[in-house]
ZADO-1210 file (C-alpha; in nm, 4 decimals, padded with zeros to 6 digits):
<atoms>
<atom x="-02.3097" y="-09.2572" z="01.5939" code="MET" pos="1"/>
<atom x="-02.1507" y="-09.5798" z="01.7050" code="THR" pos="2"/>
<atom x="-01.7782" y="-09.6243" z="01.7454" code="PHE" pos="3"/>
<atom x="-01.5383" y="-09.8879" z="01.8688" code="SER" pos="4"/>
<atom x="-01.3891" y="-09.8582" z="02.2138" code="GLU" pos="5"/>
<atom x="-01.0758" y="-10.0465" z="02.1070" code="THR" pos="6"/>
<atom x="-00.7376" y="-09.8735" z="02.0802" code="ASN" pos="7"/>
<atom x="-00.8556" y="-09.6021" z="02.3192" code="VAL" pos="8"/>
<atom x="-00.5974" y="-09.3449" z="02.4329" code="LEU" pos="9"/>
<atom x="-00.5794" y="-09.1831" z="02.7736" code="THR" pos="10"/>
<atom x="-00.5852" y="-08.8032" z="02.7827" code="THR" pos="11"/>
<atom x="-00.2143" y="-08.8065" z="02.8770" code="SER" pos="12"/>
<atom x="-00.1285" y="-09.0207" z="02.5736" code="GLN" pos="13"/>
<atom x="-00.3303" y="-08.7877" z="02.3502" code="LEU" pos="14"/>
<atom x="-00.1533" y="-08.4782" z="02.4852" code="ALA" pos="15"/>
<atom x="00.1855" y="-08.6352" z="02.4078" code="GLU" pos="16"/>
<atom x="00.0839" y="-08.7246" z="02.0514" code="LEU" pos="17"/>
<atom x="-00.0590" y="-08.3890" z="01.9491" code="VAL" pos="18"/>
<atom x="00.2080" y="-08.1318" z="01.8737" code="THR" pos="19"/>
<atom x="00.1542" y="-07.7646" z="01.7983" code="GLU" pos="20"/>
<atom x="00.0884" y="-07.8144" z="01.4278" code="GLN" pos="21"/>
<atom x="-00.0640" y="-08.1621" z="01.4200" code="ASP" pos="22"/>
<atom x="-00.4182" y="-08.2785" z="01.4422" code="SER" pos="23"/>
<atom x="-00.5030" y="-08.6353" z="01.5324" code="LEU" pos="24"/>
<atom x="-00.8051" y="-08.8599" z="01.4821" code="GLN" pos="25"/>
<atom x="-00.8485" y="-09.0616" z="01.8013" code="ALA" pos="26"/>
<atom x="-01.0764" y="-09.2256" z="02.0527" code="THR" pos="27"/>
<atom x="-00.9948" y="-09.1092" z="02.4041" code="VAL" pos="28"/>
<atom x="-01.1064" y="-09.1791" z="02.7598" code="THR" pos="29"/>
<atom x="-01.0839" y="-08.9480" z="03.0587" code="GLY" pos="30"/>
<atom x="-01.2552" y="-08.7957" z="03.3600" code="GLU" pos="31"/>
<atom x="-01.4913" y="-08.5012" z="03.3171" code="ILE" pos="32"/>
<atom x="-01.3910" y="-08.1983" z="03.5253" code="SER" pos="33"/>
<atom x="-01.6765" y="-07.9662" z="03.4188" code="SER" pos="34"/>
<atom x="-01.9451" y="-07.9255" z="03.1547" code="SER" pos="35"/>
<atom x="-02.1707" y="-07.6625" z="03.0009" code="CYS" pos="36"/>
<atom x="-02.4530" y="-07.5897" z="03.2441" code="GLN" pos="37"/>
<atom x="-02.6389" y="-07.3780" z="02.9880" code="SER" pos="38"/>
<atom x="-02.7017" y="-07.6068" z="02.6888" code="LYS" pos="39"/>
<atom x="-02.4732" y="-07.9079" z="02.7363" code="GLY" pos="40"/>
<atom x="-02.2563" y="-07.8037" z="02.4415" code="CYS" pos="41"/>
<atom x="-01.9051" y="-07.8800" z="02.5781" code="TRP" pos="42"/>
<atom x="-01.7031" y="-08.0779" z="02.8329" code="LEU" pos="43"/>
<atom x="-01.3686" y="-08.0181" z="03.0025" code="ASP" pos="44"/>
<atom x="-01.1810" y="-08.3455" z="03.0472" code="VAL" pos="45"/>
<atom x="-00.8898" y="-08.3696" z="03.2914" code="LYS" pos="46"/>
<atom x="-00.5252" y="-08.3785" z="03.1884" code="LEU" pos="47"/>
<atom x="-00.2293" y="-08.3852" z="03.4246" code="ALA" pos="48"/>
<atom x="-00.1178" y="-08.0696" z="03.6093" code="ASP" pos="49"/>
<atom x="-00.4688" y="-07.9200" z="03.6482" code="ASN" pos="50"/>
<atom x="-00.4990" y="-07.8753" z="03.2705" code="GLN" pos="51"/>
<atom x="-00.8022" y="-07.9818" z="03.0678" code="THR" pos="52"/>
<atom x="-00.9031" y="-08.0675" z="02.7125" code="ILE" pos="53"/>
<atom x="-01.2015" y="-07.8690" z="02.5846" code="LYS" pos="54"/>
<atom x="-01.4328" y="-08.1157" z="02.4071" code="VAL" pos="55"/>
<atom x="-01.6941" y="-07.9632" z="02.1766" code="THR" pos="56"/>
<atom x="-01.9341" y="-08.1446" z="01.9475" code="PHE" pos="57"/>
<atom x="-01.9047" y="-08.1371" z="01.5685" code="ARG" pos="58"/>
<atom x="-02.1575" y="-07.8992" z="01.4111" code="ASP" pos="59"/>
<atom x="-02.3498" y="-07.8878" z="01.7424" code="TYR" pos="60"/>
<atom x="-02.4824" y="-08.2255" z="01.6276" code="GLY" pos="61"/>
<atom x="-02.5450" y="-08.3475" z="01.9817" code="PHE" pos="62"/>
<atom x="-02.5357" y="-08.2297" z="02.3420" code="PHE" pos="63"/>
<atom x="-02.4733" y="-08.3773" z="02.6874" code="VAL" pos="64"/>
<atom x="-02.7153" y="-08.3570" z="02.9808" code="PRO" pos="65"/>
<atom x="-02.7219" y="-08.0219" z="03.1602" code="VAL" pos="66"/>
<atom x="-02.6283" y="-08.1630" z="03.4986" code="GLU" pos="67"/>
<atom x="-02.3095" y="-08.1928" z="03.6988" code="ASP" pos="68"/>
<atom x="-02.1042" y="-08.4520" z="03.5102" code="LEU" pos="69"/>
<atom x="-01.7854" y="-08.3902" z="03.7122" code="SER" pos="70"/>
<atom x="-01.6026" y="-08.7087" z="03.8029" code="GLY" pos="71"/>
<atom x="-01.7757" y="-08.9237" z="03.5413" code="LYS" pos="72"/>
<atom x="-01.5742" y="-09.1170" z="03.2849" code="THR" pos="73"/>
<atom x="-01.6231" y="-09.0291" z="02.9191" code="VAL" pos="74"/>
<atom x="-01.5070" y="-09.1997" z="02.5988" code="VAL" pos="75"/>
<atom x="-01.5057" y="-08.9711" z="02.2948" code="PHE" pos="76"/>
<atom x="-01.3995" y="-09.0013" z="01.9323" code="THR" pos="77"/>
<atom x="-01.3065" y="-08.7304" z="01.6811" code="GLY" pos="78"/>
<atom x="-01.0239" y="-08.4856" z="01.6101" code="THR" pos="79"/>
<atom x="-00.7736" y="-08.3326" z="01.8525" code="ALA" pos="80"/>
<atom x="-00.5541" y="-08.0283" z="01.7890" code="LYS" pos="81"/>
<atom x="-00.3791" y="-07.7439" z="01.9692" code="ARG" pos="82"/>
<atom x="-00.5681" y="-07.4139" z="01.9576" code="THR" pos="83"/>
<atom x="-00.5500" y="-07.0646" z="02.1033" code="VAL" pos="84"/>
<atom x="-00.8723" y="-06.9714" z="02.2823" code="THR" pos="85"/>
<atom x="-00.9567" y="-06.6001" z="02.2913" code="SER" pos="86"/>
<atom x="-01.0418" y="-06.4141" z="02.6121" code="VAL" pos="87"/>
<atom x="-01.3995" y="-06.3690" z="02.4855" code="GLU" pos="88"/>
<atom x="-01.4462" y="-06.7415" z="02.4244" code="THR" pos="89"/>
<atom x="-01.2884" y="-06.8349" z="02.7590" code="GLN" pos="90"/>
<atom x="-01.5250" y="-06.5956" z="02.9360" code="ARG" pos="91"/>
<atom x="-01.8213" y="-06.7458" z="02.7485" code="HIS" pos="92"/>
<atom x="-01.7194" y="-07.0963" z="02.8614" code="TYR" pos="93"/>
<atom x="-01.6719" y="-06.9703" z="03.2198" code="ALA" pos="94"/>
<atom x="-02.0218" y="-06.8200" z="03.2142" code="GLU" pos="95"/>
<atom x="-02.1645" y="-07.1485" z="03.0793" code="ASP" pos="96"/>
<atom x="-01.9892" y="-07.3322" z="03.3640" code="ALA" pos="97"/>
<atom x="-02.1566" y="-07.1088" z="03.6239" code="GLY" pos="98"/>
<atom x="-01.8423" y="-06.9224" z="03.7326" code="LYS" pos="99"/>
<atom x="-01.8755" y="-06.6041" z="03.9380" code="THR" pos="100"/>
<atom x="-01.8447" y="-06.2581" z="03.7771" code="PRO" pos="101"/>
<atom x="-01.5095" y="-06.2196" z="03.9571" code="GLU" pos="102"/>
<atom x="-01.3767" y="-06.5472" z="03.8115" code="GLU" pos="103"/>
<atom x="-01.4929" y="-06.4434" z="03.4645" code="ILE" pos="104"/>
<atom x="-01.3326" y="-06.0967" z="03.4946" code="ALA" pos="105"/>
<atom x="-01.0023" y="-06.2591" z="03.5971" code="ALA" pos="106"/>
<atom x="-00.9679" y="-06.4092" z="03.2472" code="ILE" pos="107"/>
<atom x="-00.7461" y="-06.1573" z="03.0702" code="THR" pos="108"/>
<atom x="-00.5264" y="-06.3379" z="02.8167" code="SER" pos="109"/>
<atom x="-00.5630" y="-06.5891" z="02.5336" code="PRO" pos="110"/>
<atom x="-00.4888" y="-06.9496" z="02.6288" code="LYS" pos="111"/>
<atom x="-00.3115" y="-07.2161" z="02.4244" code="GLU" pos="112"/>
<atom x="-00.4760" y="-07.5489" z="02.4901" code="GLU" pos="113"/>
<atom x="-00.5576" y="-07.8894" z="02.3566" code="LEU" pos="114"/>
<atom x="-00.9043" y="-07.9013" z="02.2034" code="SER" pos="115"/>
<atom x="-01.1121" y="-08.1851" z="02.0672" code="PHE" pos="116"/>
<atom x="-01.4069" y="-08.1870" z="01.8277" code="VAL" pos="117"/>
<atom x="-01.6043" y="-08.5018" z="01.9047" code="ALA" pos="118"/>
<atom x="-01.8081" y="-08.6955" z="01.6507" code="ASP" pos="119"/>
<atom x="-01.9534" y="-08.9098" z="01.9277" code="GLY" pos="120"/>
<atom x="-01.9158" y="-08.9891" z="02.2966" code="LEU" pos="121"/>
<atom x="-02.0326" y="-09.2161" z="02.5745" code="VAL" pos="122"/>
<atom x="-02.0595" y="-09.1060" z="02.9386" code="ILE" pos="123"/>
<atom x="-02.0119" y="-09.3987" z="03.1765" code="LYS" pos="124"/>
</atoms>
């Protein structure tokens, strides 16, 4: 997929635009904080205050390299919305990220977060 890198939002701008009940089509740029080390099926992109946006890929239509992508800039396009992530799903993501059993066990409650389903992305 090709997409235009014009009218690109920062992750902070995106977070301000997406309210609890809205979804938003957007192209966004940000810094990768972590990524799936198992299959390359998701990214966490930094927000302010140590928060992240979970970026997954529509219909598992593509993947990112299974390597440490932390600190790299990414531009992604698709749909953002607020979601509640279950404990089970959070633990699955933590396992994919290579977290320790203790870190995984410490996840005990659902988490409201900003999520993004990408139709395409470019890692710079």
